[in-house]
C-alpha positions in Angstrom: -13.6 -10.2 -31.6 -12.7 -7.7 -34.4 -9.3 -6.1 -34.0 -10.3 -2.4 -33.5 -7.7 0.4 -33.5 -6.9 2.1 -30.3 -9.0 5.3 -30.9 -12.1 3.2 -31.8 -11.7 1.2 -28.5 -11.2 4.5 -26.7 -14.3 5.9 -28.3 -16.6 3.2 -26.9 -14.6 3.0 -23.7 -15.2 6.7 -23.0 -18.9 6.3 -23.5 -19.1 3.2 -21.2 -16.9 4.7 -18.5 -18.8 8.0 -18.5 -22.1 6.0 -18.0 -20.6 4.0 -15.2 -19.3 7.2 -13.5 -22.7 8.9 -13.8 -24.4 5.9 -12.2 -21.7 5.8 -9.5 -22.4 9.5 -8.8 -26.2 8.9 -8.5 -25.5 5.9 -6.2 -23.5 8.3 -3.9 -26.8 10.2 -3.3 -26.3 13.2 -5.5 -29.4 14.4 -7.2 -28.7 18.0 -8.4 -27.5 18.0 -12.0 -24.7 20.6 -11.3 -23.4 18.5 -8.3 -23.6 15.3 -10.4 -21.7 17.0 -13.2 -19.0 18.4 -10.9 -18.5 15.1 -9.2 -18.4 13.2 -12.6 -15.6 15.5 -13.8 -13.4 14.3 -10.9 -13.5 10.8 -12.4 -13.6 11.5 -16.1 -11.0 14.2 -16.7 -7.9 13.2 -18.5 -5.7 13.8 -15.4 -7.7 11.4 -13.3 -7.9 8.7 -16.0 -4.1 9.0 -16.6 -3.5 8.7 -12.9 -5.6 5.5 -12.7 -3.9 4.1 -15.8 -0.4 4.7 -14.4 -1.4 3.0 -11.1 -2.8 0.0 -12.9 -0.2 -0.5 -15.6 2.4 -2.5 -13.8 0.5 -4.1 -11.0 -3.1 -4.5 -12.1 -3.5 -4.7 -15.9 -3.1 -8.1 -17.5 -0.5 -8.5 -20.3 -3.3 -8.2 -22.9 -4.7 -5.1 -21.2 -1.2 -3.5 -21.3 -1.0 -4.1 -25.0 -4.4 -2.5 -25.5 -3.4 0.4 -23.3 -0.3 1.0 -25.5 -2.4 0.7 -28.6 -4.8 3.4 -27.4 -2.0 5.6 -25.9 0.1 5.5 -29.1 -2.7 6.3 -31.6 -2.4 9.8 -33.2 -5.5 11.8 -32.6 -6.6 14.3 -35.2 -7.2 17.1 -32.7 -5.3 18.8 -29.9 -6.5 18.1 -26.3 -8.4 21.0 -24.7 -7.7 20.6 -21.0 -4.5 18.7 -20.6 -1.1 18.1 -22.1 -0.6 15.6 -24.9 1.1 13.0 -22.7 -1.7 13.0 -20.1 -4.3 12.9 -22.9 -2.6 9.9 -24.5 -2.5 8.0 -21.3 -6.2 8.7 -20.7 -6.9 7.5 -24.2 -5.1 4.3 -23.4 -7.2 3.9 -20.3 -10.4 4.3 -22.3 -9.1 1.8 -24.9 -8.8 -0.8 -22.2 -12.3 -0.1 -21.0 -13.6 -0.2 -24.6 -11.8 -3.5 -25.3 -13.3 -5.1 -22.2 -16.8 -3.7 -23.0 -16.7 -5.1 -26.5 -15.5 -8.4 -25.1 -18.4 -8.4 -22.6 -16.0 -8.9 -19.7 -18.2 -7.4 -17.1 -16.4 -8.9 -14.1 -13.1 -7.3 -15.2 -14.8 -4.0 -16.0 -16.2 -4.0 -12.4 -12.7 -4.6 -11.0 -11.0 -1.9 -13.1 -13.8 0.6 -12.4 -13.6 0.0 -8.6 -9.8 0.2 -8.7 -9.9 3.5 -10.7 -12.5 5.1 -8.4 -10.3 4.1 -5.4 -7.1 5.6 -6.9 -8.8 8.8 -8.0 -10.6 9.3 -4.7 -7.4 8.7 -2.7 -5.4 11.1 -4.8 -8.2 13.7 -4.9 -8.2 13.7 -1.2 -4.5 14.2 -1.2 -5.0 17.2 -3.6 -2.9 15.5 -6.3 -5.7 16.0 -8.9 -7.1 19.3 -9.8 -10.4 19.4 -11.6 -10.2 20.7 -15.1 -12.7 23.4 -14.1 -10.3 24.9 -11.4 
């Protein structure tokens, strides 16, 4: 596989993750666009992605995935994040880079595992009010 930089991996990872989240929201039985959008934000905002990445880093990511996460996290973006602090934004970029790496590698099984883990972590923490939607 071509050795892409962290932001390129995050670019494709963001698109794939967003699509998976939207499918997940539909699978939960939501049909109204506003409801789908509000639910999707829960999983795709930078706070949620950073939380999932933090949870996965030491006990779930492989050594290679940790390297990819760091590559994405440490890249310098050309713009300032809109709805989060720089540290949170960088961690979410690292999370998306891992997703992008696995997508380009066509590692569907591992993508399924990471997606399920992330959804579980985000839902658990959302219920405990540790995550606040970017809209709130």
